[in-house]
C-alpha positions in Angstrom: -90.5 -77.5 -189.9 -89.5 -74.9 -187.3 -87.2 -72.1 -187.7 -87.1 -70.1 -184.5 -84.4 -67.9 -182.8 -84.6 -66.1 -179.6 -81.4 -64.1 -178.4 -80.6 -61.5 -175.8 -77.4 -59.6 -176.1 -75.7 -56.3 -176.6 -75.2 -54.4 -179.9 -71.5 -54.3 -180.9 -71.9 -51.1 -182.9 -74.7 -48.5 -183.8 -77.2 -50.1 -186.1 -76.9 -49.3 -189.8 -80.2 -48.2 -191.4 -80.8 -48.2 -195.2 -83.8 -48.1 -197.4 -84.5 -50.3 -200.5 -85.1 -48.5 -203.8 -88.8 -49.0 -203.1 -88.6 -47.1 -199.8 -88.5 -50.0 -197.4 -86.4 -49.5 -194.3 -83.9 -52.3 -193.3 -81.4 -52.1 -190.4 -78.4 -54.3 -189.8 -76.7 -54.8 -186.6 -74.6 -57.4 -184.6 -75.5 -58.9 -181.3 -73.0 -60.1 -178.9 -74.6 -63.1 -177.0 -72.8 -64.5 -174.0 -72.3 -68.3 -174.0 -73.8 -70.2 -171.1 -70.5 -71.7 -170.2 -66.9 -70.6 -169.6 -63.8 -71.7 -171.6 -60.9 -73.6 -170.1 -59.5 -70.4 -168.8 -62.7 -69.7 -166.9 -63.7 -66.8 -169.1 -67.0 -66.3 -170.6 -67.1 -66.2 -174.4 -69.6 -64.6 -176.7 -71.1 -65.2 -180.1 -71.5 -62.3 -182.5 -74.7 -62.9 -184.4 -75.7 -60.8 -187.5 -79.2 -59.5 -187.4 -81.4 -57.8 -189.8 -84.8 -56.1 -189.2 -87.3 -54.7 -191.7 -89.8 -51.8 -192.1 -91.0 -49.7 -189.0 -89.1 -52.0 -186.5 -85.9 -51.2 -188.4 -86.4 -47.4 -187.9 -87.2 -48.0 -184.3 -83.9 -50.1 -183.8 -82.0 -47.4 -185.5 -83.6 -44.6 -183.5 -83.5 -46.2 -180.1 -80.7 -48.6 -179.9 -76.9 -47.8 -180.0 -73.7 -49.6 -179.5 -74.0 -51.4 -176.0 -77.7 -51.4 -175.8 -79.2 -54.6 -174.5 -81.9 -56.1 -176.9 -83.9 -59.2 -177.2 -84.6 -60.6 -180.7 -87.3 -63.0 -181.8 -86.9 -64.2 -185.3 -85.6 -66.8 -187.7 -82.3 -67.9 -189.3 -81.8 -67.1 -193.0 -79.0 -67.9 -195.4 -78.2 -66.3 -198.6 -75.3 -66.1 -201.0 -73.7 -63.7 -203.6 -70.7 -63.5 -205.8 -68.1 -60.9 -204.7 -65.8 -58.8 -206.8 -63.4 -61.7 -207.2 -66.1 -63.9 -208.5 -66.2 -66.2 -205.3 -69.5 -67.2 -203.9 -70.0 -65.6 -200.3 -72.5 -67.3 -198.0 -74.2 -65.3 -195.2 -76.2 -66.6 -192.2 -78.1 -64.0 -190.3 -81.2 -63.8 -188.1 -84.1 -62.0 -189.5 -85.8 -60.5 -186.5 -89.5 -60.4 -186.4 -89.5 -58.4 -183.3 -86.9 -56.5 -181.1 -87.4 -55.8 -177.6 -85.4 -52.8 -176.0 -84.4 -54.3 -172.6 -83.1 -51.3 -170.7 -84.0 -47.5 -170.7 -82.6 -45.7 -173.7 -79.1 -44.6 -173.2 -78.3 -46.7 -170.3 -76.2 -49.3 -172.2 -75.1 -47.1 -175.1 -72.1 -44.7 -175.1 -72.5 -41.0 -175.9 -74.7 -38.2 -174.7 -76.8 -40.2 -172.2 -78.5 -36.9 -170.7 -80.4 -36.2 -173.9 -81.3 -39.8 -174.6 -82.8 -40.4 -171.2 -85.3 -37.5 -171.9 -86.7 -38.9 -175.0 -88.0 -42.2 -176.3 -90.6 -44.8 -174.9 -88.9 -45.1 -171.4 -89.5 -41.8 -170.1 -91.1 -43.1 -166.8 -89.6 -46.0 -164.7 -92.6 -48.1 -163.6 -90.3 -49.4 -160.6 -89.2 -46.1 -159.4 -91.4 -46.2 -156.2 -88.5 -48.0 -154.5 -90.7 -50.6 -152.7 -93.4 -48.2 -151.7 -97.0 -49.4 -152.0 -98.5 -49.0 -155.5 -101.9 -47.3 -155.8 -104.1 -49.7 -157.9 -107.7 -48.4 -158.7 -110.7 -50.7 -158.4 -111.6 -50.5 -162.1 -109.5 -53.5 -163.1 -111.1 -55.5 -165.8 -110.9 -58.8 -163.8 
């Protein structure tokens, strides 16, 4: 059996980070994923996919992704259910992310104070900033 999901989309709002009673981090967010085709009016539609990520990756998502951030998700589909306050059974389908890739420099796709965000996080140096100039590669490559 195979249960594998790969998505690329933008967060619809800032991730929500919580901790379980035992101290395990969990983050929830919704990813807007464009469909590969247009509707009858010629407009692109999107699916809004609920995602959850656990432990250290959850903290990273909460620290580095914001509303509008472009992210890639690799995970699996999970369904669960619970009884709500009216006693009705509620079913939830979500993607449990095993890995989350940040697909743009921090702050580029999000809203808010971008100046401060660009100076922190894992994307300080743009590896493609040489603008087509030759790249200096040393001779100590392992192959």
